[in-house]
C-alpha positions as CSV (number, residue, x, y, z in Angstrom):
1,M,94.5,159.7,-56.9
2,A,97.9,159.6,-59.1
3,A,99.7,161.9,-57.2
4,E,99.3,159.4,-54.3
5,R,99.7,156.2,-56.4
6,V,103.3,157.9,-57.3
7,T,104.1,158.7,-53.7
8,V,103.4,154.9,-52.7
9,T,105.5,153.8,-55.9
10,E,108.2,156.0,-55.0
11,R,108.2,155.0,-51.5
12,V,108.4,151.5,-52.4
13,V,111.5,152.1,-54.5
14,K,113.0,153.6,-51.1
15,R,112.5,150.5,-49.1
16,E,113.4,148.1,-52.5
17,R,116.5,146.8,-50.5
18,L,114.1,146.1,-47.2
19,V,111.1,144.6,-49.7
20,V,113.2,142.1,-51.5
21,A,115.1,141.1,-47.8
22,G,111.4,140.9,-46.2
23,G,110.4,138.6,-49.5
24,L,113.3,136.7,-49.5
25,A,113.3,135.6,-45.2
26,V,109.5,135.2,-45.9
27,I,110.4,132.3,-49.0
28,A,113.1,130.8,-46.8
29,L,110.9,130.7,-43.7
30,L,107.8,129.0,-45.7
31,A,110.7,126.6,-46.7
32,W,111.8,125.8,-43.2
33,L,108.1,125.5,-41.8
34,F,107.5,122.8,-44.9
35,V,110.1,120.7,-44.4
36,L,109.8,120.5,-40.4
37,D,106.2,119.9,-41.0
38,G,107.9,116.5,-42.8
39,A,107.2,117.9,-46.1
40,G,104.7,116.2,-47.3
41,A,105.9,113.0,-46.9
42,G,103.9,111.6,-43.9
43,M,106.7,110.8,-41.7
44,S,108.2,112.4,-38.5
45,V,111.5,114.5,-38.8
46,R,111.6,114.0,-35.6
47,A,112.1,110.4,-36.2
48,M,114.6,111.1,-38.7
49,S,116.7,113.2,-37.2
50,T,119.9,111.7,-34.7
51,W,123.2,113.1,-33.7
52,R,124.7,109.7,-34.2
53,F,127.0,109.1,-36.6
54,P,126.5,106.9,-38.4
55,P,123.2,106.5,-37.7
56,P,121.8,104.0,-36.7
57,L,121.5,100.8,-38.5
58,V,117.8,99.6,-38.8
59,P,115.9,97.0,-41.1
60,A,115.4,98.2,-44.2
61,S,112.0,96.9,-46.5
62,N,112.5,99.3,-49.2
63,E,109.4,99.3,-51.9
64,S,108.6,100.6,-55.8
65,W,107.8,104.5,-55.5
66,P,104.2,105.2,-57.0
67,A,103.8,107.8,-59.3
68,A,103.0,110.5,-56.2
69,Y,105.9,110.1,-54.5
70,W,108.1,110.8,-57.3
71,L,106.6,114.2,-56.8
72,V,106.5,114.6,-52.9
73,M,110.4,113.8,-52.8
74,L,111.2,116.3,-55.4
75,A,109.2,118.6,-53.4
76,M,111.0,117.4,-50.1
77,W,114.7,118.1,-51.8
78,W,113.4,121.5,-53.8
79,A,111.9,122.7,-50.3
80,M,115.3,121.7,-48.5
81,M,117.0,123.7,-51.1
82,I,115.2,126.8,-50.2
83,A,115.8,126.8,-47.1
84,M,119.2,126.0,-47.2
85,M,120.4,128.4,-50.0
86,V,118.2,131.5,-50.1
87,P,119.9,132.9,-46.9
88,S,123.4,132.6,-48.5
89,A,122.0,133.9,-51.8
90,A,120.5,137.0,-50.2
91,P,123.2,139.4,-50.8
92,A,123.8,138.5,-54.9
93,I,120.1,139.1,-55.3
94,L,119.8,142.1,-53.1
95,V,123.0,143.2,-55.7
96,Y,121.3,142.7,-58.1
97,A,117.9,144.5,-57.7
98,R,120.5,147.6,-56.4
99,V,122.3,147.3,-60.0
100,V,118.7,147.0,-61.9
101,R,117.4,150.3,-59.8
102,H,120.1,152.3,-60.7
103,A,120.1,151.4,-64.3
104,Q,116.1,152.4,-64.3
105,C,117.2,155.9,-62.5
106,Q,119.7,156.2,-65.6
107,E,117.3,155.2,-68.0
108,V,119.4,152.5,-69.0
109,S,117.4,150.2,-68.5
110,P,112.9,150.2,-68.6
111,A,110.7,149.7,-65.3
112,A,110.3,147.1,-64.1
113,V,108.1,145.8,-60.8
114,V,110.7,144.1,-58.4
115,P,113.1,142.7,-61.1
116,A,114.8,141.2,-58.7
117,T,111.9,138.5,-58.7
118,W,112.9,137.3,-61.7
119,F,116.6,136.7,-60.9
120,A,115.5,134.9,-57.2
121,A,113.5,132.6,-60.0
122,G,116.4,131.8,-62.3
123,Y,118.6,131.3,-59.1
124,L,115.4,128.4,-57.5
125,L,115.2,127.1,-61.4
126,A,118.6,125.7,-61.5
127,W,118.2,124.5,-57.8
128,L,114.7,122.5,-59.3
129,G,117.8,120.5,-61.8
130,F,119.8,119.5,-59.2
131,S,116.8,118.5,-56.9
132,I,115.1,116.1,-59.9
133,A,119.0,115.1,-59.7
134,A,119.1,113.9,-56.3
135,V,115.7,112.4,-56.4
136,L,116.5,110.1,-59.1
137,V,119.9,108.9,-57.1
138,Q,118.2,108.6,-54.1
139,W,116.1,106.4,-55.8
140,G,118.6,104.2,-57.2
141,L,120.6,104.3,-54.4
142,E,117.5,102.4,-52.2
143,R,116.7,100.1,-54.8
144,L,120.5,99.0,-54.6
145,G,120.1,98.4,-50.7
146,L,122.8,102.0,-49.7
147,M,119.5,103.6,-48.6
148,H,117.3,103.6,-46.0
149,M,113.1,104.4,-47.4
150,M,112.1,105.5,-44.3
151,M,114.9,106.9,-42.3
152,M,116.9,108.1,-45.8
153,W,120.0,107.9,-44.7
154,S,122.9,105.8,-45.5
155,L,123.2,101.6,-44.9
156,D,126.5,101.2,-45.9
157,A,129.4,101.9,-43.8
158,W,131.3,101.7,-47.2
159,F,129.1,104.2,-49.1
160,S,129.3,106.8,-45.6
161,G,132.8,106.8,-45.6
162,A,133.7,107.0,-49.6
163,I,131.0,110.2,-49.8
164,L,132.9,111.8,-47.1
165,I,136.1,111.6,-48.6
166,M,135.1,112.5,-51.9
167,A,133.2,115.3,-50.6
168,G,136.4,116.0,-48.9
169,L,138.7,116.1,-51.8
170,Y,136.1,117.9,-53.9
171,Q,135.6,121.1,-50.8
172,L,139.7,121.0,-52.3
173,S,139.7,121.1,-55.2
174,P,140.2,124.1,-57.6
175,F,136.5,123.5,-59.1
176,K,135.1,124.0,-56.0
177,E,137.1,127.2,-55.3
178,R,136.3,128.4,-58.9
179,C,132.6,128.5,-58.2
180,L,133.0,129.8,-54.3
181,R,134.4,132.5,-55.8
182,Q,131.8,133.0,-58.0
183,C,129.4,133.5,-54.9
184,R,131.8,135.5,-52.7
185,M,131.5,137.7,-55.1
186,P,128.2,138.2,-56.5
187,A,129.6,142.4,-57.8
188,E,132.1,141.0,-60.3
189,F,129.7,138.1,-61.7
190,L,127.3,140.6,-62.3
191,A,129.5,142.8,-64.0
192,R,130.9,140.2,-66.0
193,N,127.2,138.5,-67.0
194,W,125.1,140.9,-67.3
195,R,122.5,140.6,-69.6
196,P,119.4,142.9,-69.9
197,G,115.4,141.9,-69.4
198,V,113.3,139.6,-67.8
199,G,114.4,136.6,-69.7
200,G,118.1,138.5,-69.4
201,A,117.3,138.1,-65.1
202,V,115.9,134.7,-65.0
203,R,119.0,133.6,-67.6
204,L,121.5,135.2,-65.1
205,G,120.1,133.9,-61.6
206,A,120.3,130.2,-63.0
207,A,123.8,131.0,-64.4
208,H,124.9,132.4,-60.4
209,G,122.4,129.2,-59.2
210,L,124.5,126.9,-61.2
211,Y,127.8,128.0,-59.6
212,C,126.3,127.8,-56.4
213,V,125.0,124.5,-57.2
214,G,128.5,123.2,-58.3
215,C,130.2,125.2,-54.9
216,C,127.4,123.1,-52.8
217,V,126.7,119.4,-54.1
218,M,128.8,117.4,-52.6
219,L,128.2,119.1,-49.4
220,M,124.5,118.4,-50.1
221,A,125.3,114.2,-51.1
222,L,126.0,114.1,-47.3
223,L,122.4,114.4,-46.3
224,L,122.7,111.0,-48.5
225,V,124.3,109.5,-45.5
226,G,123.9,111.4,-42.4
227,G,120.1,111.3,-43.5
228,I,117.8,113.3,-46.0
229,M,115.4,114.5,-43.5
230,N,117.7,114.4,-40.7
231,L,117.6,118.7,-39.5
232,F,121.2,118.0,-37.7
233,W,122.3,117.6,-40.8
234,I,120.5,120.2,-42.6
235,A,121.1,122.7,-40.2
236,G,124.8,121.7,-39.9
237,I,125.5,122.5,-44.2
238,A,123.1,125.2,-44.0
239,I,125.2,126.9,-42.0
240,L,128.5,125.9,-43.1
241,V,127.5,127.0,-46.6
242,L,126.3,130.5,-45.2
243,V,130.3,130.7,-43.2
244,E,131.7,129.2,-46.5
245,K,129.9,132.4,-48.9
246,L,129.7,135.5,-46.5
247,A,132.4,135.3,-43.6
248,P,136.0,137.0,-44.8
249,A,137.5,133.5,-43.8
250,G,134.9,131.4,-46.0
251,G,137.6,130.1,-48.5
252,Y,139.7,128.8,-45.8
253,V,137.1,127.0,-43.8
254,A,135.3,124.7,-46.9
255,R,139.4,124.0,-46.9
256,I,139.2,122.9,-43.4
257,T,135.9,121.0,-43.9
258,G,137.6,119.3,-46.4
259,L,140.0,117.8,-44.2
260,A,137.5,117.0,-41.4
261,L,135.6,115.1,-44.2
262,I,138.6,113.8,-45.3
263,A,139.6,112.3,-42.0
264,G,135.8,111.0,-41.1
265,G,135.3,109.5,-44.1
266,V,138.9,107.3,-43.0
267,Y,137.5,106.6,-39.5
268,V,134.3,105.3,-41.0
269,L,136.5,102.8,-43.6
270,V,138.5,101.9,-40.8
271,A,135.6,100.9,-38.4
272,A,133.5,99.2,-40.8
């Protein structure tokens, strides 16, 4: 029986990369399914999705948020961030798993069961923090009459244009470039910031997650313009993030996107 257990363990270890990648795929898939189902908000994602930009101006009747609605909005934002960011974070998580396994084989680090889980947990905690801030911003914008409570998109052309221009300038900023470099080179990030143990894995994942938040924060702010639950915007931003972080020319794509966003913002302001 013991020999059988060892054999099973060895098989899992040999296929650890597939196990971790499969786990990440399942997490991302479940998050996407949750979003497509309305993220618990009881609304039709199809009704809140539109190709039109700026989104159509519809009568707004913003109401106060019940306590339960805050939790629904937090779950919605966090699920979206998981769905959008886990695919682009997968290379960093897989690199971490490989480094830990190598350290264990060299008896430098104690054995652990799927240690990449803790790194991934830290990464997702960073996006939970972002989601809490995003919910507060959404609530404030609704109170100011700048966002539609039901459709969850911008009602004000000046607000939309300002966010687009700010996002474009952010795409061209040195801070964006620095954060994007950390996301594009996970091996270098791990070598420079390595911490052992479970606590170290969580902190390391959270640190990498914060770089990704810094890299993508203004891209996520675009959801406040085009629609938080607008699937066209969600999918478009997710693809852009994936290209920026994984494609060889990702840095150039970020700059080109910045110029396009600035141009789009100017157009919206002129047409207002």
